[in-house]
N, C-alpha and C positions, 0 to 999 in steps of 0.2 A: 504494500500500500504506500503510495507516494505521499510525502508530507505536504506537497503543494496542493492547495485547494483552488479549483477552477471556479470562478464566479462569473455568471452572466450579469451584466449591468444593462437592464432593460429600460430604454427611454419610453416614457409614457405618453408623450405628446407628438403629434405630427403637424401641428399648426405652424404656418409660416410666421416667422418672427417670434417663435416660442421662447419662453424663459427657460425651458427644460435644458437647453444646451448649456447654460451657465451653471445650473444646479448639478447637472450630470457631470460636467467637467470637474467641478469642485469635488463631487463624490468620488470620481475616478482618481483624482489626485490623492485623496485621503486613503483610498484602498491601496494605491500603488506604494504608499509609504510602508506597507506591511509586507514583509518577505514571504509570508505563508500563502499569499493570494496571487493567482494569475488571473488577469481580468480580460473578459471578452465583451466589449461594448456592443449591444444590439440596438440599433436605431431603426425603427420601422419607417421613419421618414425617408430613409435611403431608397425604399422601393414603393412608397405609398403612391397611389392607392392600392396597388397590388401587394400582396404579402407572399413571399416565398415560404410557404408553410413547411416544406420539406427541409429547407435550410435552417429555419428557426428551430424545428424539432431536433435536428442533428446537433445544433449548437447548444440547445438546452439539455439534450441528452448527455452531452460531454461535460456539462457543468456539474459541480458538486453542490451548488447553491446559487441563489440569485439575489440581486438587489433591484428593486423596481423604483425608479425615480418618477413620481407621478404628481401632476398638478391636480387641483380640485376644480372641476367644471360643474357648475350647477349642483352642488352638494354631493358629487360622486366623482368617479374617475372617467377619463375620456373613452368614448366608444372605440376608437382604434386600438386602445390598449386591451379592451375586452376581446376584440377580434384576434389580436395576437395571442393572448392567453388561451383562447379557445382553439387556436390552431394546433395546440399540443394537448396531449392527454397523459399517458403513462410517463412521459418525460418529466412531468412535475412530481411524480410519486416519490414520497419519502425524501424530499429535498427541502432545505430551509429557504425561506424567502424573507428578506428584510426590506424595509421601506425608507426612502427619503422622499418626503412630500413637501409641497409648497402650495401657497395660495393666499387667499385673503386672511380674514381674521382667524379662521380655523387652522391655518397652516397646512391644509390638505388632509387633515386627520379624518374628515368624513369620507374622503376617497379611500383612505387606508382601511377604514372600518368595513367598507363595502368589499374591498379586495380580499380582506381576511376570509369572509364567508365564501367567496368564489374559490379561492385557493384551497380552503379546507375541503371543498367538494372534490378537488383534484388531488387530494391526499398529500398536499404540501404542508409543511410546518412553518407557520409564520412566527417571526421573531417579535417578542413583546415590545422591546424598546425600539423606538423609531427616531429619526432625525426629521424635524419639521420646521419649516420657515413660514411664519405668519407674515403677511405683507412682504413677501420675499423680495420684490423689486426694490424695496427700501433698505434691505439688509445686506446687499452685495455692493462692493465698491466697483470702480471702473476696471480694476484688475481681475474681476471675476471671482474674488474671494469674499467671504463674509466679512463685514466690517468688524464684528465681534469675533475675533479669531479663537477665543477660548471656548465659549459655550457650544457652538456647533461641532468643533473638533472633539470636545469631550464626549458629546452625545454620540458622535460617529465612532469613537473608540469603544464606548460601551456596547453599541450595536454590533460592531465588527467582532468584538470579543465573544459575544453571544452567538453570532453567525458562525464564527470559526468553530466553536464548541459543537454546535448542532451539525455543521457540515461534516466535521470529523466523525462524530457519533453515527450519523445517518449513513455516511459513506461506508463505515465499517459494517454497519448492519446490512446494507445492500450487498456488500461483498461477501458476507457470511451466508446470506439467504436472500433469494430473489423476493423482492417486495410483492410482485404480482400475485404470488400464492396467498399473501395475506389480505390483498385488496378485494 
């Protein structure tokens, strides 16, 4: 069993001019500080409106876990993210999923709550602690980094510590016994 954990970083928005690029780049830079992770950014805007479902499934299948960077649109997550999530099935099984959310006053947490129930149905394990940015466009400087360097970085460390534990544990479980027999 390799010590390196492969993480899919899933962009949750395809809107032109989206803020997701800024938040996802920050999240990627924080993940890349950690030697135990190899990151695979998955941006559905690259192929939108078509989704290469087979490519997404193979990339998700290769991952030991995922981070979803999601905005909150109308008290939930974006429709294109739902399409991307639904493009896979067993590839989500017994894998941890963490969230970095952003939006208005709620910081995207209502989107995260909806995502938790969808991913539970897909037999994924969602990480309790999240990183969220309320009124995100006011919290990032021109350099693409949060103005408050400490708070978001600390929240990200906590979330990544939990994600690493779950990814290692579930990876070992999947290697010991195929999850499909339990599903």
